[in-house]
Structure formats: structure tokens, C-alpha cells
C-alpha positions as CSV (number, residue, x, y, z in Angstrom):
1,M,11.7,-13.0,5.8
2,Y,10.1,-13.8,2.4
3,V,11.4,-12.1,-0.7
4,D,9.0,-12.1,-3.6
5,K,11.6,-11.2,-6.3
6,D,9.3,-12.2,-9.2
7,R,6.3,-10.6,-7.4
8,S,4.4,-13.9,-7.8
9,L,2.5,-13.5,-4.4
10,Y,2.2,-9.8,-5.0
11,K,0.4,-10.5,-8.3
12,M,-1.7,-13.4,-6.8
13,L,-3.0,-10.9,-4.2
14,G,-4.2,-8.5,-6.8
15,Q,-1.3,-6.0,-6.5
16,V,-0.1,-4.1,-9.6
17,R,2.6,-1.7,-10.8
18,S,1.0,1.3,-12.4
19,T,2.3,4.7,-13.2
20,S,-1.2,6.1,-13.7
21,Q,-2.4,4.9,-10.3
22,V,0.6,6.1,-8.4
23,Y,1.0,9.5,-10.0
24,N,-2.7,10.7,-10.2
25,T,-4.6,13.8,-9.1
26,D,-5.3,12.5,-5.6
27,T,-1.6,11.8,-5.0
28,I,-0.6,15.3,-6.2
29,K,-3.3,16.8,-4.0
30,Y,-2.0,14.8,-1.0
31,V,1.6,15.9,-1.5
32,T,0.5,19.5,-2.0
33,V,-1.6,19.6,1.2
34,M,1.2,18.0,3.2
35,N,3.7,20.6,1.9
36,I,1.3,23.5,2.5
37,H,0.9,22.4,6.2
38,G,4.6,21.8,6.6
39,K,4.2,18.1,7.2
40,D,6.8,15.6,6.0
41,L,5.8,12.7,3.7
42,P,6.2,9.2,5.2
43,A,9.9,8.3,5.2
44,L,11.3,5.6,3.1
45,I,12.9,2.6,4.8
46,E,16.6,3.3,5.0
47,G,18.5,1.1,2.5
48,D,15.3,-0.1,0.8
49,E,15.2,-0.2,-2.9
50,H,12.1,1.9,-3.7
51,D,10.0,1.0,-6.7
52,D,8.0,4.2,-7.4
53,I,5.3,2.4,-9.5
54,Q,4.7,-0.5,-7.2
55,M,1.3,-0.2,-5.8
56,G,0.7,-1.1,-2.2
57,G,-2.2,-2.4,-0.2
58,N,-3.1,-4.0,3.1
59,M,-3.2,-7.8,3.6
60,T,-4.7,-8.8,6.9
61,V,-3.8,-12.3,8.2
62,R,-5.6,-13.8,11.3
63,C,-2.8,-15.0,13.6
64,K,-4.6,-18.0,15.2
65,D,-5.0,-19.9,12.0
66,S,-2.9,-18.0,9.4
67,Q,-5.9,-17.3,7.2
68,M,-6.0,-14.3,4.9
69,V,-9.1,-12.4,6.1
70,M,-8.7,-9.3,4.0
71,A,-6.9,-8.4,0.8
72,Y,-7.1,-4.7,0.0
73,P,-5.0,-3.8,-3.1
74,S,-4.8,0.0,-3.2
75,S,-6.4,1.8,-6.1
76,G,-4.0,4.7,-5.7
77,A,-0.9,5.7,-3.7
78,I,-2.9,7.0,-0.7
79,D,-5.7,4.5,-0.7
80,R,-5.8,2.4,2.5
81,P,-8.6,0.7,4.4
82,T,-9.7,2.3,7.7
83,V,-8.8,0.5,11.0
84,K,-12.6,-0.1,11.4
85,Q,-12.7,-1.9,8.0
86,I,-9.8,-4.1,9.0
87,L,-11.2,-4.9,12.5
88,K,-14.6,-5.8,11.0
89,K,-12.8,-8.7,9.1
90,L,-11.4,-10.1,12.3
């Protein structure tokens, strides 16, 4: 397991910590719609120290040669690439 305490790799891959990107209109809409439909929000990992303003993203690494083929830093809390977008990069 790699622990990036100083977020060096995190920053190098274009990741950011941002209150405005995490708590924006799209996120509020998403939470509201989930609540209206009685759906649970994704669970946190038990025992994980949660950083509310740490933006996520998807980093795709090709297994055969360990090459990063897609770096997708999220522009908001619910922004993720589609499976189709990821598979196109492989």
C-alpha cells in the first residue's frame, strides 16, 4: 500500500482540494435526488479518515506495462468518466 501523506502524487496527477468543487449545485442536486428516491449515498470506508474537500478522480493504469493511460481528475464530487471512456484508453 502506498500512503501519499503529503499528497505529492495526488498533486502531480492534477488532483486538488476544493470546497467550491465539492460543495456545488450539482452535488446538492445529486444528494437531493438520492434522498427523494430513498437511495443511500455511497458508504464511507470504515475506519477511513475522510477529507471532505479532497477531490477524487479516476486513474487508469495498464497492467501489462504499468503505464498510466488515463488521468481523469474530477471537476466536481460526482464527476467520473464512463466505463466506455476508460475502455477506449486501453
